[in-house]
mmCIF file of the N, C-alpha and C atoms, coordinates in Angstrom:
data_MODEL
# 
_entry.id   MODEL 
# 
loop_
_atom_site.group_PDB 
_atom_site.id 
_atom_site.type_symbol 
_atom_site.label_atom_id 
_atom_site.label_alt_id 
_atom_site.label_comp_id 
_atom_site.label_asym_id 
_atom_site.label_entity_id 
_atom_site.label_seq_id 
_atom_site.pdbx_PDB_ins_code 
_atom_site.Cartn_x 
_atom_site.Cartn_y 
_atom_site.Cartn_z 
_atom_site.occupancy 
_atom_site.B_iso_or_equiv 
_atom_site.pdbx_formal_charge 
_atom_site.auth_seq_id 
_atom_site.auth_comp_id 
_atom_site.auth_asym_id 
_atom_site.auth_atom_id 
_atom_site.pdbx_PDB_model_num 
ATOM 1   N N  . MET A 1 1  ? -10.059 -19.551 0.481  1.00 0.00 ? 1  MET A N  1 
ATOM 2   C CA . MET A 1 1  ? -10.261 -18.267 1.142  1.00 0.00 ? 1  MET A CA 1 
ATOM 3   C C  . MET A 1 1  ? -10.070 -17.155 0.124  1.00 0.00 ? 1  MET A C  1 
ATOM 4   N N  . SER A 1 2  ? -11.016 -16.252 0.051  1.00 0.00 ? 2  SER A N  1 
ATOM 5   C CA . SER A 1 2  ? -10.928 -15.164 -0.910 1.00 0.00 ? 2  SER A CA 1 
ATOM 6   C C  . SER A 1 2  ? -10.083 -14.029 -0.356 1.00 0.00 ? 2  SER A C  1 
ATOM 7   N N  . SER A 1 3  ? -9.463  -13.296 -1.265 1.00 0.00 ? 3  SER A N  1 
ATOM 8   C CA . SER A 1 3  ? -8.662  -12.159 -0.834 1.00 0.00 ? 3  SER A CA 1 
ATOM 9   C C  . SER A 1 3  ? -9.593  -10.985 -0.554 1.00 0.00 ? 3  SER A C  1 
ATOM 10  N N  . PRO A 1 4  ? -9.200  -10.130 0.393  1.00 0.00 ? 4  PRO A N  1 
ATOM 11  C CA . PRO A 1 4  ? -10.072 -9.012  0.761  1.00 0.00 ? 4  PRO A CA 1 
ATOM 12  C C  . PRO A 1 4  ? -10.175 -7.999  -0.373 1.00 0.00 ? 4  PRO A C  1 
ATOM 13  N N  . LEU A 1 5  ? -11.304 -7.327  -0.443 1.00 0.00 ? 5  LEU A N  1 
ATOM 14  C CA . LEU A 1 5  ? -11.514 -6.265  -1.417 1.00 0.00 ? 5  LEU A CA 1 
ATOM 15  C C  . LEU A 1 5  ? -11.310 -4.923  -0.732 1.00 0.00 ? 5  LEU A C  1 
ATOM 16  N N  . TYR A 1 6  ? -10.672 -4.019  -1.440 1.00 0.00 ? 6  TYR A N  1 
ATOM 17  C CA . TYR A 1 6  ? -10.415 -2.686  -0.918 1.00 0.00 ? 6  TYR A CA 1 
ATOM 18  C C  . TYR A 1 6  ? -11.066 -1.663  -1.839 1.00 0.00 ? 6  TYR A C  1 
ATOM 19  N N  . GLU A 1 7  ? -11.372 -0.506  -1.277 1.00 0.00 ? 7  GLU A N  1 
ATOM 20  C CA . GLU A 1 7  ? -11.921 0.576   -2.073 1.00 0.00 ? 7  GLU A CA 1 
ATOM 21  C C  . GLU A 1 7  ? -11.278 1.892   -1.671 1.00 0.00 ? 7  GLU A C  1 
ATOM 22  N N  . ILE A 1 8  ? -11.148 2.763   -2.655 1.00 0.00 ? 8  ILE A N  1 
ATOM 23  C CA . ILE A 1 8  ? -10.633 4.110   -2.421 1.00 0.00 ? 8  ILE A CA 1 
ATOM 24  C C  . ILE A 1 8  ? -11.840 5.037   -2.477 1.00 0.00 ? 8  ILE A C  1 
ATOM 25  N N  . VAL A 1 9  ? -12.040 5.791   -1.395 1.00 0.00 ? 9  VAL A N  1 
ATOM 26  C CA . VAL A 1 9  ? -13.249 6.601   -1.252 1.00 0.00 ? 9  VAL A CA 1 
ATOM 27  C C  . VAL A 1 9  ? -12.869 8.020   -0.864 1.00 0.00 ? 9  VAL A C  1 
ATOM 28  N N  . GLU A 1 10 ? -13.574 8.992   -1.429 1.00 0.00 ? 10 GLU A N  1 
ATOM 29  C CA . GLU A 1 10 ? -13.422 10.376  -0.996 1.00 0.00 ? 10 GLU A CA 1 
ATOM 30  C C  . GLU A 1 10 ? -14.515 10.666  0.030  1.00 0.00 ? 10 GLU A C  1 
ATOM 31  N N  . LEU A 1 11 ? -14.102 11.055  1.223  1.00 0.00 ? 11 LEU A N  1 
ATOM 32  C CA . LEU A 1 11 ? -15.050 11.332  2.304  1.00 0.00 ? 11 LEU A CA 1 
ATOM 33  C C  . LEU A 1 11 ? -15.644 12.725  2.157  1.00 0.00 ? 11 LEU A C  1 
ATOM 34  N N  . ALA A 1 12 ? -16.692 13.009  2.910  1.00 0.00 ? 12 ALA A N  1 
ATOM 35  C CA . ALA A 1 12 ? -17.377 14.306  2.858  1.00 0.00 ? 12 ALA A CA 1 
ATOM 36  C C  . ALA A 1 12 ? -16.444 15.460  3.214  1.00 0.00 ? 12 ALA A C  1 
ATOM 37  N N  . ASN A 1 13 ? -15.434 15.197  4.080  1.00 0.00 ? 13 ASN A N  1 
ATOM 38  C CA . ASN A 1 13 ? -14.511 16.263  4.480  1.00 0.00 ? 13 ASN A CA 1 
ATOM 39  C C  . ASN A 1 13 ? -13.377 16.476  3.476  1.00 0.00 ? 13 ASN A C  1 
ATOM 40  N N  . GLY A 1 14 ? -13.374 15.697  2.377  1.00 0.00 ? 14 GLY A N  1 
ATOM 41  C CA . GLY A 1 14 ? -12.353 15.850  1.344  1.00 0.00 ? 14 GLY A CA 1 
ATOM 42  C C  . GLY A 1 14 ? -11.194 14.880  1.447  1.00 0.00 ? 14 GLY A C  1 
ATOM 43  N N  . ASP A 1 15 ? -11.073 14.185  2.569  1.00 0.00 ? 15 ASP A N  1 
ATOM 44  C CA . ASP A 1 15 ? -10.022 13.174  2.707  1.00 0.00 ? 15 ASP A CA 1 
ATOM 45  C C  . ASP A 1 15 ? -10.293 12.032  1.732  1.00 0.00 ? 15 ASP A C  1 
ATOM 46  N N  . VAL A 1 16 ? -9.223  11.426  1.241  1.00 0.00 ? 16 VAL A N  1 
ATOM 47  C CA . VAL A 1 16 ? -9.332  10.239  0.404  1.00 0.00 ? 16 VAL A CA 1 
ATOM 48  C C  . VAL A 1 16 ? -8.750  9.092   1.217  1.00 0.00 ? 16 VAL A C  1 
ATOM 49  N N  . VAL A 1 17 ? -9.502  7.989   1.329  1.00 0.00 ? 17 VAL A N  1 
ATOM 50  C CA . VAL A 1 17 ? -9.076  6.884   2.180  1.00 0.00 ? 17 VAL A CA 1 
ATOM 51  C C  . VAL A 1 17 ? -9.106  5.566   1.415  1.00 0.00 ? 17 VAL A C  1 
ATOM 52  N N  . LEU A 1 18 ? -8.256  4.651   1.873  1.00 0.00 ? 18 LEU A N  1 
ATOM 53  C CA . LEU A 1 18 ? -8.286  3.258   1.430  1.00 0.00 ? 18 LEU A CA 1 
ATOM 54  C C  . LEU A 1 18 ? -8.888  2.472   2.579  1.00 0.00 ? 18 LEU A C  1 
ATOM 55  N N  . GLN A 1 19 ? -9.928  1.716   2.272  1.00 0.00 ? 19 GLN A N  1 
ATOM 56  C CA . GLN A 1 19 ? -10.586 0.933   3.319  1.00 0.00 ? 19 GLN A CA 1 
ATOM 57  C C  . GLN A 1 19 ? -11.002 -0.420  2.771  1.00 0.00 ? 19 GLN A C  1 
ATOM 58  N N  . ARG A 1 20 ? -11.232 -1.353  3.688  1.00 0.00 ? 20 ARG A N  1 
ATOM 59  C CA . ARG A 1 20 ? -11.761 -2.654  3.283  1.00 0.00 ? 20 ARG A CA 1 
ATOM 60  C C  . ARG A 1 20 ? -13.205 -2.447  2.851  1.00 0.00 ? 20 ARG A C  1 
ATOM 61  N N  . ALA A 1 21 ? -13.569 -3.045  1.739  1.00 0.00 ? 21 ALA A N  1 
ATOM 62  C CA . ALA A 1 21 ? -14.906 -2.837  1.185  1.00 0.00 ? 21 ALA A CA 1 
ATOM 63  C C  . ALA A 1 21 ? -15.997 -3.488  2.019  1.00 0.00 ? 21 ALA A C  1 
ATOM 64  N N  . ASP A 1 22 ? -15.656 -4.562  2.712  1.00 0.00 ? 22 ASP A N  1 
ATOM 65  C CA . ASP A 1 22 ? -16.684 -5.338  3.402  1.00 0.00 ? 22 ASP A CA 1 
ATOM 66  C C  . ASP A 1 22 ? -16.669 -5.184  4.917  1.00 0.00 ? 22 ASP A C  1 
ATOM 67  N N  . GLU A 1 23 ? -15.934 -4.208  5.439  1.00 0.00 ? 23 GLU A N  1 
ATOM 68  C CA . GLU A 1 23 ? -15.838 -4.065  6.895  1.00 0.00 ? 23 GLU A CA 1 
ATOM 69  C C  . GLU A 1 23 ? -16.019 -2.619  7.326  1.00 0.00 ? 23 GLU A C  1 
ATOM 70  N N  . GLU A 1 24 ? -16.491 -2.477  8.524  1.00 0.00 ? 24 GLU A N  1 
ATOM 71  C CA . GLU A 1 24 ? -16.536 -1.164  9.163  1.00 0.00 ? 24 GLU A CA 1 
ATOM 72  C C  . GLU A 1 24 ? -15.219 -0.952  9.887  1.00 0.00 ? 24 GLU A C  1 
ATOM 73  N N  . GLY A 1 25 ? -14.939 0.268   10.261 1.00 0.00 ? 25 GLY A N  1 
ATOM 74  C CA . GLY A 1 25 ? -13.734 0.524   11.030 1.00 0.00 ? 25 GLY A CA 1 
ATOM 75  C C  . GLY A 1 25 ? -12.885 1.611   10.400 1.00 0.00 ? 25 GLY A C  1 
ATOM 76  N N  . ALA A 1 26 ? -11.750 1.825   11.012 1.00 0.00 ? 26 ALA A N  1 
ATOM 77  C CA . ALA A 1 26 ? -10.848 2.885   10.574 1.00 0.00 ? 26 ALA A CA 1 
ATOM 78  C C  . ALA A 1 26 ? -10.248 2.552   9.212  1.00 0.00 ? 26 ALA A C  1 
ATOM 79  N N  . PRO A 1 27 ? -10.022 3.573   8.383  1.00 0.00 ? 27 PRO A N  1 
ATOM 80  C CA . PRO A 1 27 ? -9.385  3.342   7.087  1.00 0.00 ? 27 PRO A CA 1 
ATOM 81  C C  . PRO A 1 27 ? -7.952  2.844   7.265  1.00 0.00 ? 27 PRO A C  1 
ATOM 82  N N  . LEU A 1 28 ? -7.465  2.124   6.269  1.00 0.00 ? 28 LEU A N  1 
ATOM 83  C CA . LEU A 1 28 ? -6.086  1.641   6.293  1.00 0.00 ? 28 LEU A CA 1 
ATOM 84  C C  . LEU A 1 28 ? -5.114  2.766   5.956  1.00 0.00 ? 28 LEU A C  1 
ATOM 85  N N  . VAL A 1 29 ? -5.523  3.657   5.052  1.00 0.00 ? 29 VAL A N  1 
ATOM 86  C CA . VAL A 1 29 ? -4.707  4.800   4.632  1.00 0.00 ? 29 VAL A CA 1 
ATOM 87  C C  . VAL A 1 29 ? -5.635  5.994   4.489  1.00 0.00 ? 29 VAL A C  1 
ATOM 88  N N  . SER A 1 30 ? -5.154  7.150   4.909  1.00 0.00 ? 30 SER A N  1 
ATOM 89  C CA . SER A 1 30 ? -5.924  8.375   4.771  1.00 0.00 ? 30 SER A CA 1 
ATOM 90  C C  . SER A 1 30 ? -5.014  9.467   4.215  1.00 0.00 ? 30 SER A C  1 
ATOM 91  N N  . ILE A 1 31 ? -5.499  10.181  3.196  1.00 0.00 ? 31 ILE A N  1 
ATOM 92  C CA . ILE A 1 31 ? -4.728  11.274  2.604  1.00 0.00 ? 31 ILE A CA 1 
ATOM 93  C C  . ILE A 1 31 ? -5.543  12.550  2.731  1.00 0.00 ? 31 ILE A C  1 
ATOM 94  N N  . ARG A 1 32 ? -4.904  13.589  3.272  1.00 0.00 ? 32 ARG A N  1 
ATOM 95  C CA . ARG A 1 32 ? -5.543  14.896  3.423  1.00 0.00 ? 32 ARG A CA 1 
ATOM 96  C C  . ARG A 1 32 ? -4.633  15.931  2.783  1.00 0.00 ? 32 ARG A C  1 
ATOM 97  N N  . PHE A 1 33 ? -5.173  16.694  1.860  1.00 0.00 ? 33 PHE A N  1 
ATOM 98  C CA . PHE A 1 33 ? -4.418  17.748  1.192  1.00 0.00 ? 33 PHE A CA 1 
ATOM 99  C C  . PHE A 1 33 ? -4.667  19.084  1.880  1.00 0.00 ? 33 PHE A C  1 
ATOM 100 N N  . SER A 1 34 ? -3.663  19.924  1.892  1.00 0.00 ? 34 SER A N  1 
ATOM 101 C CA . SER A 1 34 ? -3.807  21.271  2.460  1.00 0.00 ? 34 SER A CA 1 
ATOM 102 C C  . SER A 1 34 ? -4.718  22.107  1.558  1.00 0.00 ? 34 SER A C  1 
ATOM 103 N N  . ALA A 1 35 ? -5.227  23.198  2.097  1.00 0.00 ? 35 ALA A N  1 
ATOM 104 C CA . ALA A 1 35 ? -6.095  24.085  1.324  1.00 0.00 ? 35 ALA A CA 1 
ATOM 105 C C  . ALA A 1 35 ? -5.359  24.621  0.102  1.00 0.00 ? 35 ALA A C  1 
ATOM 106 N N  . GLU A 1 36 ? -4.087  24.945  0.256  1.00 0.00 ? 36 GLU A N  1 
ATOM 107 C CA . GLU A 1 36 ? -3.290  25.447  -0.860 1.00 0.00 ? 36 GLU A CA 1 
ATOM 108 C C  . GLU A 1 36 ? -3.186  24.399  -1.972 1.00 0.00 ? 36 GLU A C  1 
ATOM 109 N N  . THR A 1 37 ? -2.935  23.165  -1.583 1.00 0.00 ? 37 THR A N  1 
ATOM 110 C CA . THR A 1 37 ? -2.829  22.095  -2.562 1.00 0.00 ? 37 THR A CA 1 
ATOM 111 C C  . THR A 1 37 ? -4.162  21.843  -3.246 1.00 0.00 ? 37 THR A C  1 
ATOM 112 N N  . LEU A 1 38 ? -5.246  21.875  -2.487 1.00 0.00 ? 38 LEU A N  1 
ATOM 113 C CA . LEU A 1 38 ? -6.576  21.681  -3.065 1.00 0.00 ? 38 LEU A CA 1 
ATOM 114 C C  . LEU A 1 38 ? -6.889  22.743  -4.115 1.00 0.00 ? 38 LEU A C  1 
ATOM 115 N N  . SER A 1 39 ? -6.522  23.990  -3.836 1.00 0.00 ? 39 SER A N  1 
ATOM 116 C CA . SER A 1 39 ? -6.802  25.056  -4.807 1.00 0.00 ? 39 SER A CA 1 
ATOM 117 C C  . SER A 1 39 ? -5.929  24.907  -6.051 1.00 0.00 ? 39 SER A C  1 
ATOM 118 N N  . TYR A 1 40 ? -4.749  24.374  -5.890 1.00 0.00 ? 40 TYR A N  1 
ATOM 119 C CA . TYR A 1 40 ? -3.846  24.180  -7.024 1.00 0.00 ? 40 TYR A CA 1 
ATOM 120 C C  . TYR A 1 40 ? -4.310  23.014  -7.907 1.00 0.00 ? 40 TYR A C  1 
ATOM 121 N N  . MET A 1 41 ? -4.692  21.896  -7.301 1.00 0.00 ? 41 MET A N  1 
ATOM 122 C CA . MET A 1 41 ? -5.059  20.702  -8.061 1.00 0.00 ? 41 MET A CA 1 
ATOM 123 C C  . MET A 1 41 ? -6.509  20.709  -8.527 1.00 0.00 ? 41 MET A C  1 
ATOM 124 N N  . GLN A 1 42 ? -7.355  21.465  -7.889 1.00 0.00 ? 42 GLN A N  1 
ATOM 125 C CA . GLN A 1 42 ? -8.776  21.581  -8.199 1.00 0.00 ? 42 GLN A CA 1 
ATOM 126 C C  . GLN A 1 42 ? -9.442  20.216  -8.321 1.00 0.00 ? 42 GLN A C  1 
ATOM 127 N N  . GLU A 1 43 ? -9.828  19.786  -9.488 1.00 0.00 ? 43 GLU A N  1 
ATOM 128 C CA . GLU A 1 43 ? -10.580 18.542  -9.681 1.00 0.00 ? 43 GLU A CA 1 
ATOM 129 C C  . GLU A 1 43 ? -9.699  17.286  -9.679 1.00 0.00 ? 43 GLU A C  1 
ATOM 130 N N  . GLY A 1 44 ? -8.381  17.444  -9.642 1.00 0.00 ? 44 GLY A N  1 
ATOM 131 C CA . GLY A 1 44 ? -7.490  16.300  -9.763 1.00 0.00 ? 44 GLY A CA 1 
ATOM 132 C C  . GLY A 1 44 ? -7.077  15.655  -8.458 1.00 0.00 ? 44 GLY A C  1 
ATOM 133 N N  . THR A 1 45 ? -7.618  16.105  -7.342 1.00 0.00 ? 45 THR A N  1 
ATOM 134 C CA . THR A 1 45 ? -7.153  15.588  -6.047 1.00 0.00 ? 45 THR A CA 1 
ATOM 135 C C  . THR A 1 45 ? -7.414  14.097  -5.881 1.00 0.00 ? 45 THR A C  1 
ATOM 136 N N  . PHE A 1 46 ? -8.570  13.611  -6.317 1.00 0.00 ? 46 PHE A N  1 
ATOM 137 C CA . PHE A 1 46 ? -8.868  12.184  -6.164 1.00 0.00 ? 46 PHE A CA 1 
ATOM 138 C C  . PHE A 1 46 ? -7.898  11.347  -6.991 1.00 0.00 ? 46 PHE A C  1 
ATOM 139 N N  . ASP A 1 47 ? -7.621  11.776  -8.225 1.00 0.00 ? 47 ASP A N  1 
ATOM 140 C CA . ASP A 1 47 ? -6.693  11.031  -9.080 1.00 0.00 ? 47 ASP A CA 1 
ATOM 141 C C  . ASP A 1 47 ? -5.286  11.004  -8.495 1.00 0.00 ? 47 ASP A C  1 
ATOM 142 N N  . VAL A 1 48 ? -4.844  12.110  -7.918 1.00 0.00 ? 48 VAL A N  1 
ATOM 143 C CA . VAL A 1 48 ? -3.518  12.156  -7.298 1.00 0.00 ? 48 VAL A CA 1 
ATOM 144 C C  . VAL A 1 48 ? -3.480  11.247  -6.071 1.00 0.00 ? 48 VAL A C  1 
ATOM 145 N N  . ALA A 1 49 ? -4.509  11.310  -5.238 1.00 0.00 ? 49 ALA A N  1 
ATOM 146 C CA . ALA A 1 49 ? -4.568  10.452  -4.048 1.00 0.00 ? 49 ALA A CA 1 
ATOM 147 C C  . ALA A 1 49 ? -4.601  8.985   -4.443 1.00 0.00 ? 49 ALA A C  1 
ATOM 148 N N  . LYS A 1 50 ? -5.353  8.650   -5.482 1.00 0.00 ? 50 LYS A N  1 
ATOM 149 C CA . LYS A 1 50 ? -5.424  7.272   -5.956 1.00 0.00 ? 50 LYS A CA 1 
ATOM 150 C C  . LYS A 1 50 ? -4.052  6.798   -6.420 1.00 0.00 ? 50 LYS A C  1 
ATOM 151 N N  . ALA A 1 51 ? -3.338  7.637   -7.167 1.00 0.00 ? 51 ALA A N  1 
ATOM 152 C CA . ALA A 1 51 ? -1.992  7.282   -7.627 1.00 0.00 ? 51 ALA A CA 1 
ATOM 153 C C  . ALA A 1 51 ? -1.037  7.100   -6.447 1.00 0.00 ? 51 ALA A C  1 
ATOM 154 N N  . MET A 1 52 ? -1.178  7.929   -5.422 1.00 0.00 ? 52 MET A N  1 
ATOM 155 C CA . MET A 1 52 ? -0.335  7.812   -4.230 1.00 0.00 ? 52 MET A CA 1 
ATOM 156 C C  . MET A 1 52 ? -0.597  6.489   -3.514 1.00 0.00 ? 52 MET A C  1 
ATOM 157 N N  . ILE A 1 53 ? -1.856  6.123   -3.379 1.00 0.00 ? 53 ILE A N  1 
ATOM 158 C CA . ILE A 1 53 ? -2.209  4.872   -2.708 1.00 0.00 ? 53 ILE A CA 1 
ATOM 159 C C  . ILE A 1 53 ? -1.709  3.675   -3.513 1.00 0.00 ? 53 ILE A C  1 
ATOM 160 N N  . GLU A 1 54 ? -1.913  3.709   -4.818 1.00 0.00 ? 54 GLU A N  1 
ATOM 161 C CA . GLU A 1 54 ? -1.450  2.605   -5.672 1.00 0.00 ? 54 GLU A CA 1 
ATOM 162 C C  . GLU A 1 54 ? 0.068   2.447   -5.596 1.00 0.00 ? 54 GLU A C  1 
ATOM 163 N N  . ALA A 1 55 ? 0.799   3.567   -5.598 1.00 0.00 ? 55 ALA A N  1 
ATOM 164 C CA . ALA A 1 55 ? 2.259   3.501   -5.493 1.00 0.00 ? 55 ALA A CA 1 
ATOM 165 C C  . ALA A 1 55 ? 2.680   2.936   -4.140 1.00 0.00 ? 55 ALA A C  1 
ATOM 166 N N  . GLY A 1 56 ? 1.980   3.322   -3.085 1.00 0.00 ? 56 GLY A N  1 
ATOM 167 C CA . GLY A 1 56 ? 2.282   2.795   -1.756 1.00 0.00 ? 56 GLY A CA 1 
ATOM 168 C C  . GLY A 1 56 ? 2.026   1.303   -1.659 1.00 0.00 ? 56 GLY A C  1 
ATOM 169 N N  . MET A 1 57 ? 0.947   0.835   -2.263 1.00 0.00 ? 57 MET A N  1 
ATOM 170 C CA . MET A 1 57 ? 0.642   -0.591  -2.238 1.00 0.00 ? 57 MET A CA 1 
ATOM 171 C C  . MET A 1 57 ? 1.681   -1.383  -3.038 1.00 0.00 ? 57 MET A C  1 
ATOM 172 N N  . GLU A 1 58 ? 2.123   -0.823  -4.161 1.00 0.00 ? 58 GLU A N  1 
ATOM 173 C CA . GLU A 1 58 ? 3.151   -1.493  -4.950 1.00 0.00 ? 58 GLU A CA 1 
ATOM 174 C C  . GLU A 1 58 ? 4.470   -1.565  -4.181 1.00 0.00 ? 58 GLU A C  1 
ATOM 175 N N  . ALA A 1 59 ? 4.831   -0.467  -3.503 1.00 0.00 ? 59 ALA A N  1 
ATOM 176 C CA . ALA A 1 59 ? 6.065   -0.458  -2.709 1.00 0.00 ? 59 ALA A CA 1 
ATOM 177 C C  . ALA A 1 59 ? 5.979   -1.469  -1.566 1.00 0.00 ? 59 ALA A C  1 
ATOM 178 N N  . ALA A 1 60 ? 4.835   -1.552  -0.905 1.00 0.00 ? 60 ALA A N  1 
ATOM 179 C CA . ALA A 1 60 ? 4.662   -2.516  0.183  1.00 0.00 ? 60 ALA A CA 1 
ATOM 180 C C  . ALA A 1 60 ? 4.765   -3.940  -0.350 1.00 0.00 ? 60 ALA A C  1 
ATOM 181 N N  . SER A 1 61 ? 4.184   -4.187  -1.510 1.00 0.00 ? 61 SER A N  1 
ATOM 182 C CA . SER A 1 61 ? 4.259   -5.514  -2.121 1.00 0.00 ? 61 SER A CA 1 
ATOM 183 C C  . SER A 1 61 ? 5.706   -5.873  -2.452 1.00 0.00 ? 61 SER A C  1 
ATOM 184 N N  . ASP A 1 62 ? 6.463   -4.912  -2.972 1.00 0.00 ? 62 ASP A N  1 
ATOM 185 C CA . ASP A 1 62 ? 7.878   -5.146  -3.277 1.00 0.00 ? 62 ASP A CA 1 
ATOM 186 C C  . ASP A 1 62 ? 8.664   -5.485  -2.019 1.00 0.00 ? 62 ASP A C  1 
ATOM 187 N N  . LEU A 1 63 ? 8.371   -4.796  -0.915 1.00 0.00 ? 63 LEU A N  1 
ATOM 188 C CA . LEU A 1 63 ? 9.063   -5.068  0.341  1.00 0.00 ? 63 LEU A CA 1 
ATOM 189 C C  . LEU A 1 63 ? 8.793   -6.493  0.817  1.00 0.00 ? 63 LEU A C  1 
ATOM 190 N N  . VAL A 1 64 ? 7.547   -6.925  0.724  1.00 0.00 ? 64 VAL A N  1 
ATOM 191 C CA . VAL A 1 64 ? 7.190   -8.280  1.137  1.00 0.00 ? 64 VAL A CA 1 
ATOM 192 C C  . VAL A 1 64 ? 7.884   -9.296  0.232  1.00 0.00 ? 64 VAL A C  1 
ATOM 193 N N  . PHE A 1 65 ? 7.870   -9.049  -1.075 1.00 0.00 ? 65 PHE A N  1 
ATOM 194 C CA . PHE A 1 65 ? 8.516   -9.958  -2.016 1.00 0.00 ? 65 PHE A CA 1 
ATOM 195 C C  . PHE A 1 65 ? 10.012  -10.057 -1.733 1.00 0.00 ? 65 PHE A C  1 
ATOM 196 N N  . ASP A 1 66 ? 10.652  -8.906  -1.481 1.00 0.00 ? 66 ASP A N  1 
ATOM 197 C CA . ASP A 1 66 ? 12.091  -8.906  -1.176 1.00 0.00 ? 66 ASP A CA 1 
ATOM 198 C C  . ASP A 1 66 ? 12.385  -9.687  0.101  1.00 0.00 ? 66 ASP A C  1 
ATOM 199 N N  . ALA A 1 67 ? 11.553  -9.507  1.123  1.00 0.00 ? 67 ALA A N  1 
ATOM 200 C CA . ALA A 1 67 ? 11.760  -10.215 2.385  1.00 0.00 ? 67 ALA A CA 1 
ATOM 201 C C  . ALA A 1 67 ? 11.587  -11.720 2.189  1.00 0.00 ? 67 ALA A C  1 
ATOM 202 N N  . GLU A 1 68 ? 10.586  -12.121 1.414  1.00 0.00 ? 68 GLU A N  1 
ATOM 203 C CA . GLU A 1 68 ? 10.375  -13.541 1.146  1.00 0.00 ? 68 GLU A CA 1 
ATOM 204 C C  . GLU A 1 68 ? 11.530  -14.117 0.332  1.00 0.00 ? 68 GLU A C  1 
ATOM 205 N N  . SER A 1 69 ? 12.040  -13.338 -0.614 1.00 0.00 ? 69 SER A N  1 
ATOM 206 C CA . SER A 1 69 ? 13.176  -13.794 -1.420 1.00 0.00 ? 69 SER A CA 1 
ATOM 207 C C  . SER A 1 69 ? 14.405  -13.997 -0.545 1.00 0.00 ? 69 SER A C  1 
ATOM 208 N N  . ASP A 1 70 ? 14.628  -13.076 0.395  1.00 0.00 ? 70 ASP A N  1 
ATOM 209 C CA . ASP A 1 70 ? 15.758  -13.199 1.312  1.00 0.00 ? 70 ASP A CA 1 
ATOM 210 C C  . ASP A 1 70 ? 15.637  -14.462 2.155  1.00 0.00 ? 70 ASP A C  1 
ATOM 211 N N  . LEU A 1 71 ? 14.420  -14.753 2.624  1.00 0.00 ? 71 LEU A N  1 
ATOM 212 C CA . LEU A 1 71 ? 14.206  -15.960 3.421  1.00 0.00 ? 71 LEU A CA 1 
ATOM 213 C C  . LEU A 1 71 ? 14.459  -17.208 2.586  1.00 0.00 ? 71 LEU A C  1 
ATOM 214 N N  . MET A 1 72 ? 14.008  -17.199 1.349  1.00 0.00 ? 72 MET A N  1 
ATOM 215 C CA . MET A 1 72 ? 14.224  -18.343 0.464  1.00 0.00 ? 72 MET A CA 1 
ATOM 216 C C  . MET A 1 72 ? 15.715  -18.535 0.199  1.00 0.00 ? 72 MET A C  1 
ATOM 217 N N  . ASP A 1 73 ? 16.423  -17.435 -0.055 1.00 0.00 ? 73 ASP A N  1 
ATOM 218 C CA . ASP A 1 73 ? 17.855  -17.518 -0.317 1.00 0.00 ? 73 ASP A CA 1 
ATOM 219 C C  . ASP A 1 73 ? 18.596  -18.096 0.888  1.00 0.00 ? 73 ASP A C  1 
ATOM 220 N N  . ASP A 1 74 ? 18.232  -17.637 2.087  1.00 0.00 ? 74 ASP A N  1 
ATOM 221 C CA . ASP A 1 74 ? 18.892  -18.104 3.305  1.00 0.00 ? 74 ASP A CA 1 
ATOM 222 C C  . ASP A 1 74 ? 18.613  -19.581 3.556  1.00 0.00 ? 74 ASP A C  1 
ATOM 223 N N  . SER A 1 75 ? 17.403  -20.034 3.277  1.00 0.00 ? 75 SER A N  1 
ATOM 224 C CA . SER A 1 75 ? 17.065  -21.430 3.549  1.00 0.00 ? 75 SER A CA 1 
ATOM 225 C C  . SER A 1 75 ? 17.654  -22.376 2.501  1.00 0.00 ? 75 SER A C  1 
ATOM 226 N N  . MET A 1 76 ? 18.005  -21.854 1.345  1.00 0.00 ? 76 MET A N  1 
ATOM 227 C CA . MET A 1 76 ? 18.551  -22.696 0.287  1.00 0.00 ? 76 MET A CA 1 
ATOM 228 C C  . MET A 1 76 ? 20.070  -22.840 0.384  1.00 0.00 ? 76 MET A C  1 
ATOM 229 N N  . VAL A 1 77 ? 20.689  -21.991 1.205  1.00 0.00 ? 77 VAL A N  1 
ATOM 230 C CA . VAL A 1 77 ? 22.140  -22.059 1.353  1.00 0.00 ? 77 VAL A CA 1 
ATOM 231 C C  . VAL A 1 77 ? 22.472  -23.201 2.305  1.00 0.00 ? 77 VAL A C  1 
ATOM 232 N N  . THR A 1 78 ? 23.254  -24.107 1.821  1.00 0.00 ? 78 THR A N  1 
ATOM 233 C CA . THR A 1 78 ? 23.702  -25.203 2.693  1.00 0.00 ? 78 THR A CA 1 
ATOM 234 C C  . THR A 1 78 ? 25.213  -25.122 2.794  1.00 0.00 ? 78 THR A C  1 
ATOM 235 N N  . GLU A 1 79 ? 25.689  -25.378 3.947  1.00 0.00 ? 79 GLU A N  1 
ATOM 236 C CA . GLU A 1 79 ? 27.138  -25.336 4.137  1.00 0.00 ? 79 GLU A CA 1 
ATOM 237 C C  . GLU A 1 79 ? 27.753  -26.604 3.572  1.00 0.00 ? 79 GLU A C  1 
ATOM 238 N N  . THR A 1 80 ? 28.823  -26.406 2.854  1.00 0.00 ? 80 THR A N  1 
ATOM 239 C CA . THR A 1 80 ? 29.542  -27.531 2.289  1.00 0.00 ? 80 THR A CA 1 
ATOM 240 C C  . THR A 1 80 ? 30.441  -28.112 3.371  1.00 0.00 ? 80 THR A C  1 
ATOM 241 N N  . PRO A 1 81 ? 30.369  -29.419 3.607  1.00 0.00 ? 81 PRO A N  1 
ATOM 242 C CA . PRO A 1 81 ? 31.215  -29.997 4.630  1.00 0.00 ? 81 PRO A CA 1 
ATOM 243 C C  . PRO A 1 81 ? 32.691  -29.892 4.235  1.00 0.00 ? 81 PRO A C  1 
ATOM 244 N N  . VAL A 1 82 ? 33.521  -29.701 5.226  1.00 0.00 ? 82 VAL A N  1 
ATOM 245 C CA . VAL A 1 82 ? 34.966  -29.619 5.003  1.00 0.00 ? 82 VAL A CA 1 
ATOM 246 C C  . VAL A 1 82 ? 35.579  -30.915 5.498  1.00 0.00 ? 82 VAL A C  1 
ATOM 247 N N  . TYR A 1 83 ? 36.301  -31.590 4.626  1.00 0.00 ? 83 TYR A N  1 
ATOM 248 C CA . TYR A 1 83 ? 36.972  -32.844 4.988  1.00 0.00 ? 83 TYR A CA 1 
ATOM 249 C C  . TYR A 1 83 ? 38.457  -32.591 5.078  1.00 0.00 ? 83 TYR A C  1 
ATOM 250 N N  . HIS A 1 84 ? 39.086  -33.112 6.111  1.00 0.00 ? 84 HIS A N  1 
ATOM 251 C CA . HIS A 1 84 ? 40.535  -32.945 6.276  1.00 0.00 ? 84 HIS A CA 1 
ATOM 252 C C  . HIS A 1 84 ? 41.229  -34.284 6.135  1.00 0.00 ? 84 HIS A C  1 
# 
C-alpha cells in the first residue's frame, strides 16, 4: 500500500492549504493571514505558510512517535515475581 501524497496549494482567495493530492474534499489544514500580515510579508506568505505546515506535521509525527514509544515501554515491562 502506498502512502498518500499531499500538496500545499495557495487558493485564489489567498489561503494556503494542505490537501491530499489525489482526492477531492476539504483541505486538511488551512492558513489565512490577516490583511495587515499580508501587507507586512508581501511575497513571503506562501513560504511562511509552508514552514508552518511543515512544523505542524513534524510536531504531529513526534506526538505519534512518543505515544508509540510509551506503548512499547509499557508492554515491555514485566512484573518480577515475588517469592516468600
